[in-house]
Structures are given as C-alpha cells and as structure tokens.
Jmol script that loads the backbone (N, CA, C; Angstrom):
load data "model"
ATOM      1  N   MET A   1     -23.131  29.357   1.312  1.00  0.00           N
ATOM      2  CA  MET A   1     -22.798  27.959   1.547  1.00  0.00           C
ATOM      3  C   MET A   1     -24.099  27.212   1.827  1.00  0.00           C
ATOM      4  N   SER A   2     -24.257  26.055   1.246  1.00  0.00           N
ATOM      5  CA  SER A   2     -25.496  25.304   1.449  1.00  0.00           C
ATOM      6  C   SER A   2     -25.477  24.612   2.810  1.00  0.00           C
ATOM      7  N   THR A   3     -26.679  24.336   3.314  1.00  0.00           N
ATOM      8  CA  THR A   3     -26.815  23.670   4.603  1.00  0.00           C
ATOM      9  C   THR A   3     -26.262  22.256   4.545  1.00  0.00           C
ATOM     10  N   ALA A   4     -26.428  21.568   3.394  1.00  0.00           N
ATOM     11  CA  ALA A   4     -25.951  20.190   3.254  1.00  0.00           C
ATOM     12  C   ALA A   4     -24.437  20.135   3.401  1.00  0.00           C
ATOM     13  N   LEU A   5     -23.740  21.099   2.818  1.00  0.00           N
ATOM     14  CA  LEU A   5     -22.283  21.094   2.937  1.00  0.00           C
ATOM     15  C   LEU A   5     -21.845  21.427   4.355  1.00  0.00           C
ATOM     16  N   ALA A   6     -22.513  22.349   4.996  1.00  0.00           N
ATOM     17  CA  ALA A   6     -22.137  22.743   6.351  1.00  0.00           C
ATOM     18  C   ALA A   6     -22.376  21.616   7.346  1.00  0.00           C
ATOM     19  N   ALA A   7     -23.380  20.763   7.097  1.00  0.00           N
ATOM     20  CA  ALA A   7     -23.726  19.699   8.037  1.00  0.00           C
ATOM     21  C   ALA A   7     -22.999  18.394   7.760  1.00  0.00           C
ATOM     22  N   ALA A   8     -22.206  18.322   6.689  1.00  0.00           N
ATOM     23  CA  ALA A   8     -21.523  17.073   6.343  1.00  0.00           C
ATOM     24  C   ALA A   8     -20.512  16.710   7.421  1.00  0.00           C
ATOM     25  N   PRO A   9     -20.443  15.414   7.802  1.00  0.00           N
ATOM     26  CA  PRO A   9     -19.481  15.005   8.824  1.00  0.00           C
ATOM     27  C   PRO A   9     -18.066  15.104   8.274  1.00  0.00           C
ATOM     28  N   PRO A  10     -17.087  15.320   9.121  1.00  0.00           N
ATOM     29  CA  PRO A  10     -15.707  15.385   8.647  1.00  0.00           C
ATOM     30  C   PRO A  10     -15.261  14.015   8.140  1.00  0.00           C
ATOM     31  N   PRO A  11     -14.379  13.979   7.143  1.00  0.00           N
ATOM     32  CA  PRO A  11     -13.900  12.693   6.646  1.00  0.00           C
ATOM     33  C   PRO A  11     -13.102  11.964   7.719  1.00  0.00           C
ATOM     34  N   THR A  12     -13.187  10.633   7.732  1.00  0.00           N
ATOM     35  CA  THR A  12     -12.441   9.855   8.714  1.00  0.00           C
ATOM     36  C   THR A  12     -11.045   9.522   8.205  1.00  0.00           C
ATOM     37  N   GLU A  13     -10.836   9.599   6.921  1.00  0.00           N
ATOM     38  CA  GLU A  13      -9.528   9.300   6.325  1.00  0.00           C
ATOM     39  C   GLU A  13      -8.674  10.554   6.369  1.00  0.00           C
ATOM     40  N   THR A  14      -7.528  10.491   7.045  1.00  0.00           N
ATOM     41  CA  THR A  14      -6.671  11.660   7.155  1.00  0.00           C
ATOM     42  C   THR A  14      -5.580  11.690   6.095  1.00  0.00           C
ATOM     43  N   ARG A  15      -5.409  10.618   5.341  1.00  0.00           N
ATOM     44  CA  ARG A  15      -4.416  10.601   4.277  1.00  0.00           C
ATOM     45  C   ARG A  15      -4.967  11.369   3.085  1.00  0.00           C
ATOM     46  N   ASN A  16      -4.041  11.857   2.243  1.00  0.00           N
ATOM     47  CA  ASN A  16      -4.455  12.628   1.073  1.00  0.00           C
ATOM     48  C   ASN A  16      -4.844  11.754  -0.112  1.00  0.00           C
ATOM     49  N   ALA A  17      -4.317  10.554  -0.195  1.00  0.00           N
ATOM     50  CA  ALA A  17      -4.531   9.708  -1.363  1.00  0.00           C
ATOM     51  C   ALA A  17      -5.694   8.740  -1.147  1.00  0.00           C
ATOM     52  N   LEU A  18      -6.430   8.469  -2.216  1.00  0.00           N
ATOM     53  CA  LEU A  18      -7.486   7.465  -2.194  1.00  0.00           C
ATOM     54  C   LEU A  18      -6.868   6.116  -1.869  1.00  0.00           C
ATOM     55  N   ARG A  19      -7.421   5.420  -0.897  1.00  0.00           N
ATOM     56  CA  ARG A  19      -6.914   4.109  -0.467  1.00  0.00           C
ATOM     57  C   ARG A  19      -8.029   3.097  -0.670  1.00  0.00           C
ATOM     58  N   LEU A  20      -7.722   2.010  -1.404  1.00  0.00           N
ATOM     59  CA  LEU A  20      -8.738   1.005  -1.700  1.00  0.00           C
ATOM     60  C   LEU A  20      -8.327  -0.363  -1.176  1.00  0.00           C
ATOM     61  N   PRO A  21      -9.293  -1.162  -0.725  1.00  0.00           N
ATOM     62  CA  PRO A  21      -8.979  -2.541  -0.334  1.00  0.00           C
ATOM     63  C   PRO A  21      -8.668  -3.362  -1.577  1.00  0.00           C
ATOM     64  N   VAL A  22      -7.642  -4.187  -1.479  1.00  0.00           N
ATOM     65  CA  VAL A  22      -7.249  -5.084  -2.566  1.00  0.00           C
ATOM     66  C   VAL A  22      -6.808  -6.401  -1.939  1.00  0.00           C
ATOM     67  N   LEU A  23      -6.590  -7.389  -2.763  1.00  0.00           N
ATOM     68  CA  LEU A  23      -5.917  -8.613  -2.330  1.00  0.00           C
ATOM     69  C   LEU A  23      -4.962  -8.996  -3.439  1.00  0.00           C
ATOM     70  N   LEU A  24      -3.695  -8.692  -3.215  1.00  0.00           N
ATOM     71  CA  LEU A  24      -2.647  -8.969  -4.193  1.00  0.00           C
ATOM     72  C   LEU A  24      -1.587  -9.850  -3.562  1.00  0.00           C
ATOM     73  N   HIS A  25      -1.238 -10.916  -4.260  1.00  0.00           N
ATOM     74  CA  HIS A  25      -0.127 -11.758  -3.822  1.00  0.00           C
ATOM     75  C   HIS A  25       1.112 -11.206  -4.503  1.00  0.00           C
ATOM     76  N   ALA A  26       2.085 -10.807  -3.689  1.00  0.00           N
ATOM     77  CA  ALA A  26       3.276 -10.141  -4.199  1.00  0.00           C
ATOM     78  C   ALA A  26       4.472 -10.606  -3.388  1.00  0.00           C
ATOM     79  N   THR A  27       5.630 -10.027  -3.685  1.00  0.00           N
ATOM     80  CA  THR A  27       6.817 -10.300  -2.888  1.00  0.00           C
ATOM     81  C   THR A  27       7.407  -8.982  -2.414  1.00  0.00           C
ATOM     82  N   LEU A  28       8.144  -9.075  -1.329  1.00  0.00           N
ATOM     83  CA  LEU A  28       8.822  -7.927  -0.759  1.00  0.00           C
ATOM     84  C   LEU A  28      10.261  -8.331  -0.525  1.00  0.00           C
ATOM     85  N   ARG A  29      11.157  -7.383  -0.690  1.00  0.00           N
ATOM     86  CA  ARG A  29      12.580  -7.652  -0.439  1.00  0.00           C
ATOM     87  C   ARG A  29      13.167  -6.470   0.315  1.00  0.00           C
ATOM     88  N   GLN A  30      13.938  -6.782   1.335  1.00  0.00           N
ATOM     89  CA  GLN A  30      14.729  -5.772   2.019  1.00  0.00           C
ATOM     90  C   GLN A  30      16.096  -5.725   1.359  1.00  0.00           C
ATOM     91  N   ARG A  31      16.842  -4.693   1.641  1.00  0.00           N
ATOM     92  CA  ARG A  31      18.156  -4.518   1.017  1.00  0.00           C
ATOM     93  C   ARG A  31      19.048  -5.753   1.199  1.00  0.00           C
ATOM     94  N   THR A  32      19.000  -6.381   2.358  1.00  0.00           N
ATOM     95  CA  THR A  32      19.915  -7.489   2.670  1.00  0.00           C
ATOM     96  C   THR A  32      19.229  -8.839   2.743  1.00  0.00           C
ATOM     97  N   SER A  33      18.058  -9.004   2.120  1.00  0.00           N
ATOM     98  CA  SER A  33      17.365 -10.289   2.237  1.00  0.00           C
ATOM     99  C   SER A  33      16.864 -10.774   0.880  1.00  0.00           C
ATOM    100  N   GLU A  34      16.471 -12.017   0.885  1.00  0.00           N
ATOM    101  CA  GLU A  34      15.810 -12.595  -0.281  1.00  0.00           C
ATOM    102  C   GLU A  34      14.364 -12.134  -0.303  1.00  0.00           C
ATOM    103  N   ARG A  35      13.726 -12.270  -1.444  1.00  0.00           N
ATOM    104  CA  ARG A  35      12.305 -11.927  -1.534  1.00  0.00           C
ATOM    105  C   ARG A  35      11.481 -12.902  -0.700  1.00  0.00           C
ATOM    106  N   PHE A  36      10.382 -12.397  -0.143  1.00  0.00           N
ATOM    107  CA  PHE A  36       9.455 -13.244   0.594  1.00  0.00           C
ATOM    108  C   PHE A  36       8.032 -12.841   0.236  1.00  0.00           C
ATOM    109  N   ALA A  37       7.116 -13.806   0.392  1.00  0.00           N
ATOM    110  CA  ALA A  37       5.720 -13.605  -0.003  1.00  0.00           C
ATOM    111  C   ALA A  37       5.005 -12.677   0.971  1.00  0.00           C
ATOM    112  N   ILE A  38       4.147 -11.841   0.416  1.00  0.00           N
ATOM    113  CA  ILE A  38       3.290 -10.963   1.210  1.00  0.00           C
ATOM    114  C   ILE A  38       1.910 -10.926   0.565  1.00  0.00           C
ATOM    115  N   ALA A  39       0.955 -10.430   1.321  1.00  0.00           N
ATOM    116  CA  ALA A  39      -0.370 -10.116   0.782  1.00  0.00           C
ATOM    117  C   ALA A  39      -0.556  -8.610   0.935  1.00  0.00           C
ATOM    118  N   VAL A  40      -0.812  -7.927  -0.167  1.00  0.00           N
ATOM    119  CA  VAL A  40      -1.122  -6.501  -0.121  1.00  0.00           C
ATOM    120  C   VAL A  40      -2.625  -6.402   0.072  1.00  0.00           C
ATOM    121  N   THR A  41      -3.047  -5.740   1.157  1.00  0.00           N
ATOM    122  CA  THR A  41      -4.468  -5.707   1.491  1.00  0.00           C
ATOM    123  C   THR A  41      -5.125  -4.344   1.269  1.00  0.00           C
ATOM    124  N   ASN A  42      -4.328  -3.313   1.094  1.00  0.00           N
ATOM    125  CA  ASN A  42      -4.886  -2.061   0.601  1.00  0.00           C
ATOM    126  C   ASN A  42      -3.805  -1.288  -0.121  1.00  0.00           C
ATOM    127  N   LEU A  43      -4.241  -0.383  -0.981  1.00  0.00           N
ATOM    128  CA  LEU A  43      -3.316   0.288  -1.882  1.00  0.00           C
ATOM    129  C   LEU A  43      -3.784   1.707  -2.131  1.00  0.00           C
ATOM    130  N   SER A  44      -2.832   2.608  -2.227  1.00  0.00           N
ATOM    131  CA  SER A  44      -3.092   3.975  -2.674  1.00  0.00           C
ATOM    132  C   SER A  44      -1.949   4.355  -3.612  1.00  0.00           C
ATOM    133  N   CYS A  45      -2.040   5.499  -4.226  1.00  0.00           N
ATOM    134  CA  CYS A  45      -0.935   5.958  -5.079  1.00  0.00           C
ATOM    135  C   CYS A  45       0.316   6.223  -4.250  1.00  0.00           C
ATOM    136  N   SER A  46       0.141   6.460  -2.944  1.00  0.00           N
ATOM    137  CA  SER A  46       1.282   6.808  -2.101  1.00  0.00           C
ATOM    138  C   SER A  46       1.811   5.658  -1.248  1.00  0.00           C
ATOM    139  N   GLY A  47       1.093   4.510  -1.192  1.00  0.00           N
ATOM    140  CA  GLY A  47       1.589   3.424  -0.366  1.00  0.00           C
ATOM    141  C   GLY A  47       0.675   2.216  -0.346  1.00  0.00           C
ATOM    142  N   PHE A  48       0.987   1.289   0.565  1.00  0.00           N
ATOM    143  CA  PHE A  48       0.239   0.031   0.640  1.00  0.00           C
ATOM    144  C   PHE A  48       0.310  -0.537   2.043  1.00  0.00           C
ATOM    145  N   LEU A  49      -0.609  -1.441   2.339  1.00  0.00           N
ATOM    146  CA  LEU A  49      -0.601  -2.199   3.587  1.00  0.00           C
ATOM    147  C   LEU A  49      -0.306  -3.644   3.218  1.00  0.00           C
ATOM    148  N   ALA A  50       0.693  -4.228   3.867  1.00  0.00           N
ATOM    149  CA  ALA A  50       1.104  -5.598   3.578  1.00  0.00           C
ATOM    150  C   ALA A  50       0.993  -6.453   4.820  1.00  0.00           C
ATOM    151  N   GLU A  51       0.630  -7.713   4.620  1.00  0.00           N
ATOM    152  CA  GLU A  51       0.612  -8.693   5.702  1.00  0.00           C
ATOM    153  C   GLU A  51       1.653  -9.754   5.399  1.00  0.00           C
ATOM    154  N   THR A  52       2.456 -10.087   6.398  1.00  0.00           N
ATOM    155  CA  THR A  52       3.497 -11.091   6.257  1.00  0.00           C
ATOM    156  C   THR A  52       3.901 -11.601   7.632  1.00  0.00           C
ATOM    157  N   VAL A  53       4.500 -12.781   7.656  1.00  0.00           N
ATOM    158  CA  VAL A  53       5.019 -13.323   8.917  1.00  0.00           C
ATOM    159  C   VAL A  53       6.439 -12.810   9.168  1.00  0.00           C
ATOM    160  N   HIS A  54       7.066 -12.212   8.171  1.00  0.00           N
ATOM    161  CA  HIS A  54       8.419 -11.666   8.337  1.00  0.00           C
ATOM    162  C   HIS A  54       8.364 -10.379   9.156  1.00  0.00           C
ATOM    163  N   ARG A  55       9.433 -10.138   9.890  1.00  0.00           N
ATOM    164  CA  ARG A  55       9.489  -8.934  10.729  1.00  0.00           C
ATOM    165  C   ARG A  55      10.139  -7.788   9.958  1.00  0.00           C
ATOM    166  N   LEU A  56       9.458  -6.644  10.016  1.00  0.00           N
ATOM    167  CA  LEU A  56       9.974  -5.416   9.422  1.00  0.00           C
ATOM    168  C   LEU A  56       9.945  -4.332  10.485  1.00  0.00           C
ATOM    169  N   GLN A  57      10.790  -3.349  10.325  1.00  0.00           N
ATOM    170  CA  GLN A  57      10.853  -2.237  11.268  1.00  0.00           C
ATOM    171  C   GLN A  57      10.537  -0.930  10.547  1.00  0.00           C
ATOM    172  N   PRO A  58       9.870  -0.007  11.234  1.00  0.00           N
ATOM    173  CA  PRO A  58       9.678   1.310  10.624  1.00  0.00           C
ATOM    174  C   PRO A  58      11.024   1.876  10.162  1.00  0.00           C
ATOM    175  N   SER A  59      11.017   2.485   9.011  1.00  0.00           N
ATOM    176  CA  SER A  59      12.162   3.074   8.302  1.00  0.00           C
ATOM    177  C   SER A  59      12.942   2.059   7.464  1.00  0.00           C
ATOM    178  N   ASP A  60      12.593   0.751   7.525  1.00  0.00           N
ATOM    179  CA  ASP A  60      13.239  -0.223   6.629  1.00  0.00           C
ATOM    180  C   ASP A  60      12.904   0.126   5.180  1.00  0.00           C
ATOM    181  N   LYS A  61      13.909   0.079   4.313  1.00  0.00           N
ATOM    182  CA  LYS A  61      13.683   0.271   2.890  1.00  0.00           C
ATOM    183  C   LYS A  61      13.351  -1.096   2.288  1.00  0.00           C
ATOM    184  N   VAL A  62      12.308  -1.158   1.474  1.00  0.00           N
ATOM    185  CA  VAL A  62      11.848  -2.409   0.872  1.00  0.00           C
ATOM    186  C   VAL A  62      11.522  -2.191  -0.601  1.00  0.00           C
ATOM    187  N   TRP A  63      11.447  -3.297  -1.338  1.00  0.00           N
ATOM    188  CA  TRP A  63      11.038  -3.271  -2.731  1.00  0.00           C
ATOM    189  C   TRP A  63       9.869  -4.225  -2.892  1.00  0.00           C
ATOM    190  N   LEU A  64       8.741  -3.688  -3.338  1.00  0.00           N
ATOM    191  CA  LEU A  64       7.525  -4.452  -3.579  1.00  0.00           C
ATOM    192  C   LEU A  64       7.513  -4.899  -5.031  1.00  0.00           C
ATOM    193  N   THR A  65       7.311  -6.201  -5.255  1.00  0.00           N
ATOM    194  CA  THR A  65       7.174  -6.708  -6.621  1.00  0.00           C
ATOM    195  C   THR A  65       5.791  -7.313  -6.771  1.00  0.00           C
ATOM    196  N   ILE A  66       5.004  -6.680  -7.629  1.00  0.00           N
ATOM    197  CA  ILE A  66       3.684  -7.165  -8.014  1.00  0.00           C
ATOM    198  C   ILE A  66       3.867  -7.829  -9.366  1.00  0.00           C
ATOM    199  N   PRO A  67       3.319  -9.033  -9.586  1.00  0.00           N
ATOM    200  CA  PRO A  67       3.507  -9.702 -10.872  1.00  0.00           C
ATOM    201  C   PRO A  67       3.220  -8.761 -12.049  1.00  0.00           C
ATOM    202  N   SER A  68       4.088  -8.784 -13.050  1.00  0.00           N
ATOM    203  CA  SER A  68       4.024  -7.987 -14.277  1.00  0.00           C
ATOM    204  C   SER A  68       4.529  -6.553 -14.103  1.00  0.00           C
ATOM    205  N   PHE A  69       5.041  -6.201 -12.922  1.00  0.00           N
ATOM    206  CA  PHE A  69       5.554  -4.863 -12.684  1.00  0.00           C
ATOM    207  C   PHE A  69       7.001  -4.918 -12.209  1.00  0.00           C
ATOM    208  N   SER A  70       7.745  -3.867 -12.481  1.00  0.00           N
ATOM    209  CA  SER A  70       9.088  -3.725 -11.926  1.00  0.00           C
ATOM    210  C   SER A  70       8.975  -3.488 -10.430  1.00  0.00           C
ATOM    211  N   PRO A  71      10.022  -3.819  -9.677  1.00  0.00           N
ATOM    212  CA  PRO A  71       9.979  -3.576  -8.235  1.00  0.00           C
ATOM    213  C   PRO A  71       9.743  -2.095  -7.929  1.00  0.00           C
ATOM    214  N   LEU A  72       8.945  -1.854  -6.898  1.00  0.00           N
ATOM    215  CA  LEU A  72       8.600  -0.505  -6.461  1.00  0.00           C
ATOM    216  C   LEU A  72       9.265  -0.250  -5.113  1.00  0.00           C
ATOM    217  N   GLU A  73      10.085   0.771  -5.028  1.00  0.00           N
ATOM    218  CA  GLU A  73      10.793   1.083  -3.792  1.00  0.00           C
ATOM    219  C   GLU A  73       9.854   1.773  -2.805  1.00  0.00           C
ATOM    220  N   ALA A  74       9.955   1.363  -1.548  1.00  0.00           N
ATOM    221  CA  ALA A  74       9.102   1.927  -0.504  1.00  0.00           C
ATOM    222  C   ALA A  74       9.861   1.913   0.818  1.00  0.00           C
ATOM    223  N   VAL A  75       9.274   2.559   1.803  1.00  0.00           N
ATOM    224  CA  VAL A  75       9.829   2.539   3.154  1.00  0.00           C
ATOM    225  C   VAL A  75       8.700   2.157   4.106  1.00  0.00           C
ATOM    226  N   VAL A  76       9.042   1.320   5.099  1.00  0.00           N
ATOM    227  CA  VAL A  76       8.051   0.924   6.100  1.00  0.00           C
ATOM    228  C   VAL A  76       7.768   2.143   6.980  1.00  0.00           C
ATOM    229  N   ALA A  77       6.512   2.544   7.015  1.00  0.00           N
ATOM    230  CA  ALA A  77       6.121   3.719   7.797  1.00  0.00           C
ATOM    231  C   ALA A  77       5.600   3.338   9.178  1.00  0.00           C
ATOM    232  N   ARG A  78       4.947   2.175   9.269  1.00  0.00           N
ATOM    233  CA  ARG A  78       4.392   1.742  10.558  1.00  0.00           C
ATOM    234  C   ARG A  78       4.234   0.238  10.556  1.00  0.00           C
ATOM    235  N   SER A  79       4.180  -0.340  11.756  1.00  0.00           N
ATOM    236  CA  SER A  79       3.924  -1.772  11.885  1.00  0.00           C
ATOM    237  C   SER A  79       2.859  -1.980  12.948  1.00  0.00           C
ATOM    238  N   ASP A  80       2.039  -3.003  12.719  1.00  0.00           N
ATOM    239  CA  ASP A  80       0.955  -3.321  13.642  1.00  0.00           C
ATOM    240  C   ASP A  80       0.766  -4.826  13.601  1.00  0.00           C
ATOM    241  N   GLY A  81       1.437  -5.545  14.491  1.00  0.00           N
ATOM    242  CA  GLY A  81       1.376  -7.004  14.448  1.00  0.00           C
ATOM    243  C   GLY A  81       2.032  -7.501  13.177  1.00  0.00           C
ATOM    244  N   GLY A  82       1.276  -8.224  12.350  1.00  0.00           N
ATOM    245  CA  GLY A  82       1.796  -8.727  11.076  1.00  0.00           C
ATOM    246  C   GLY A  82       1.500  -7.810   9.906  1.00  0.00           C
ATOM    247  N   GLY A  83       0.928  -6.625  10.173  1.00  0.00           N
ATOM    248  CA  GLY A  83       0.603  -5.692   9.101  1.00  0.00           C
ATOM    249  C   GLY A  83       1.587  -4.536   9.073  1.00  0.00           C
ATOM    250  N   TYR A  84       1.982  -4.141   7.876  1.00  0.00           N
ATOM    251  CA  TYR A  84       2.971  -3.089   7.722  1.00  0.00           C
ATOM    252  C   TYR A  84       2.472  -2.062   6.715  1.00  0.00           C
ATOM    253  N   GLY A  85       2.433  -0.815   7.137  1.00  0.00           N
ATOM    254  CA  GLY A  85       2.091   0.276   6.245  1.00  0.00           C
ATOM    255  C   GLY A  85       3.365   0.808   5.621  1.00  0.00           C
ATOM    256  N   CYS A  86       3.405   0.848   4.309  1.00  0.00           N
ATOM    257  CA  CYS A  86       4.598   1.275   3.586  1.00  0.00           C
ATOM    258  C   CYS A  86       4.270   2.428   2.648  1.00  0.00           C
ATOM    259  N   ALA A  87       5.206   3.352   2.528  1.00  0.00           N
ATOM    260  CA  ALA A  87       5.048   4.514   1.653  1.00  0.00           C
ATOM    261  C   ALA A  87       5.970   4.363   0.448  1.00  0.00           C
ATOM    262  N   PHE A  88       5.414   4.511  -0.748  1.00  0.00           N
ATOM    263  CA  PHE A  88       6.231   4.460  -1.958  1.00  0.00           C
ATOM    264  C   PHE A  88       7.197   5.643  -1.984  1.00  0.00           C
ATOM    265  N   MET A  89       8.396   5.404  -2.462  1.00  0.00           N
ATOM    266  CA  MET A  89       9.362   6.493  -2.616  1.00  0.00           C
ATOM    267  C   MET A  89       8.924   7.432  -3.742  1.00  0.00           C
ATOM    268  N   ARG A  90       8.292   6.867  -4.765  1.00  0.00           N
ATOM    269  CA  ARG A  90       7.701   7.643  -5.855  1.00  0.00           C
ATOM    270  C   ARG A  90       6.253   7.210  -5.980  1.00  0.00           C
ATOM    271  N   PRO A  91       5.315   8.130  -5.860  1.00  0.00           N
ATOM    272  CA  PRO A  91       3.899   7.739  -5.947  1.00  0.00           C
ATOM    273  C   PRO A  91       3.569   7.054  -7.272  1.00  0.00           C
ATOM    274  N   LEU A  92       2.604   6.143  -7.207  1.00  0.00           N
ATOM    275  CA  LEU A  92       2.138   5.481  -8.422  1.00  0.00           C
ATOM    276  C   LEU A  92       1.396   6.474  -9.308  1.00  0.00           C
ATOM    277  N   HIS A  93       1.571   6.343 -10.601  1.00  0.00           N
ATOM    278  CA  HIS A  93       0.760   7.117 -11.543  1.00  0.00           C
ATOM    279  C   HIS A  93      -0.676   6.618 -11.392  1.00  0.00           C
ATOM    280  N   PRO A  94      -1.675   7.499 -11.459  1.00  0.00           N
ATOM    281  CA  PRO A  94      -3.071   7.053 -11.296  1.00  0.00           C
ATOM    282  C   PRO A  94      -3.482   5.927 -12.247  1.00  0.00           C
ATOM    283  N   ALA A  95      -2.973   5.915 -13.471  1.00  0.00           N
ATOM    284  CA  ALA A  95      -3.318   4.832 -14.403  1.00  0.00           C
ATOM    285  C   ALA A  95      -2.720   3.498 -13.939  1.00  0.00           C
ATOM    286  N   VAL A  96      -1.516   3.532 -13.387  1.00  0.00           N
ATOM    287  CA  VAL A  96      -0.888   2.314 -12.848  1.00  0.00           C
ATOM    288  C   VAL A  96      -1.680   1.841 -11.628  1.00  0.00           C
ATOM    289  N   PHE A  97      -2.049   2.767 -10.757  1.00  0.00           N
ATOM    290  CA  PHE A  97      -2.871   2.440  -9.591  1.00  0.00           C
ATOM    291  C   PHE A  97      -4.163   1.748 -10.034  1.00  0.00           C
ATOM    292  N   ASP A  98      -4.871   2.332 -11.010  1.00  0.00           N
ATOM    293  CA  ASP A  98      -6.125   1.747 -11.503  1.00  0.00           C
ATOM    294  C   ASP A  98      -5.900   0.343 -12.057  1.00  0.00           C
ATOM    295  N   HIS A  99      -4.794   0.143 -12.776  1.00  0.00           N
ATOM    296  CA  HIS A  99      -4.489  -1.171 -13.368  1.00  0.00           C
ATOM    297  C   HIS A  99      -4.235  -2.213 -12.274  1.00  0.00           C
ATOM    298  N   ILE A 100      -3.463  -1.840 -11.263  1.00  0.00           N
ATOM    299  CA  ILE A 100      -3.175  -2.779 -10.180  1.00  0.00           C
ATOM    300  C   ILE A 100      -4.445  -3.124  -9.415  1.00  0.00           C
ATOM    301  N   VAL A 101      -5.278  -2.138  -9.130  1.00  0.00           N
ATOM    302  CA  VAL A 101      -6.552  -2.400  -8.437  1.00  0.00           C
ATOM    303  C   VAL A 101      -7.408  -3.348  -9.250  1.00  0.00           C
ATOM    304  N   ALA A 102      -7.441  -3.170 -10.581  1.00  0.00           N
ATOM    305  CA  ALA A 102      -8.229  -4.038 -11.457  1.00  0.00           C
ATOM    306  C   ALA A 102      -7.692  -5.477 -11.439  1.00  0.00           C
ATOM    307  N   MET A 103      -6.390  -5.654 -11.206  1.00  0.00           N
ATOM    308  CA  MET A 103      -5.772  -6.998 -11.135  1.00  0.00           C
ATOM    309  C   MET A 103      -6.087  -7.715  -9.830  1.00  0.00           C
ATOM    310  N   SER A 104      -6.504  -6.978  -8.830  1.00  0.00           N
ATOM    311  CA  SER A 104      -6.702  -7.526  -7.497  1.00  0.00           C
ATOM    312  C   SER A 104      -7.713  -8.664  -7.505  1.00  0.00           C
ATOM    313  N   ALA A 105      -7.397  -9.676  -6.698  1.00  0.00           N
ATOM    314  CA  ALA A 105      -8.312 -10.805  -6.551  1.00  0.00           C
ATOM    315  C   ALA A 105      -9.621 -10.302  -5.935  1.00  0.00           C
ATOM    316  N   PRO A 106     -10.756 -10.782  -6.419  1.00  0.00           N
ATOM    317  CA  PRO A 106     -12.007 -10.371  -5.790  1.00  0.00           C
ATOM    318  C   PRO A 106     -12.039 -10.790  -4.328  1.00  0.00           C
ATOM    319  N   GLY A 107     -12.608  -9.983  -3.513  1.00  0.00           N
ATOM    320  CA  GLY A 107     -12.627 -10.394  -2.132  1.00  0.00           C
ATOM    321  C   GLY A 107     -13.239  -9.386  -1.290  1.00  0.00           C
TER     322      GLY A 107
END
end "model"
wireframe off; spacefill off
backbone 0.3
color backbone group
C-alpha cells in the first residue's frame, strides 16, 4: 500500500451517491395537495435537497417535477428549516442525472 493512500483523510460525505450543487426551479406535489414551487439546490442519483416555504414532514411522499421530465416520486427523508432532503423511490439513471445537472442554472 502506498504512503499517499494510507495518509489520505477520510471522506466527509457519508452518502454513497455523488451529490452536486444545482439550482433548478421545479415543482413539488404531495398526495393531497396542489403543486407548489421549489428550488432544488443539490442533486444526486438517489435524491435531492429542496427549499420551499411549504411545510413537509419526514416520510411524506412527494412528486418532483423538473421541466421537461415526468414527475419523480420521492419521500422526504429529513427537514431542516425550509430545506428538505428527499430520497427518490427509484434512483435516477446516471445519464438522466448528468442531463439535469447540465440544465441547472449557473450559480
């Protein structure tokens, strides 16, 4: 084993999927509500972080609609103020992930 590998600091990201910062204007819908505007601020193949003034609870089932895509089913995994971490029910295909990241507003 090389010294460089042995001395490398442990990764700070504990999730398995690559997570990238994005800025996407999208909508979210709960089972019993109308769609409302959100900002997606980071994205991975397994989930996303959304900011909204609407209240969501962990375990709420939601559908994320990004322009030009069919709604994506997810579940709220955590909440932190106005930010909500959501996990996709079916992970994004890497090519779809790359396409959505490329659509993201620069920022």
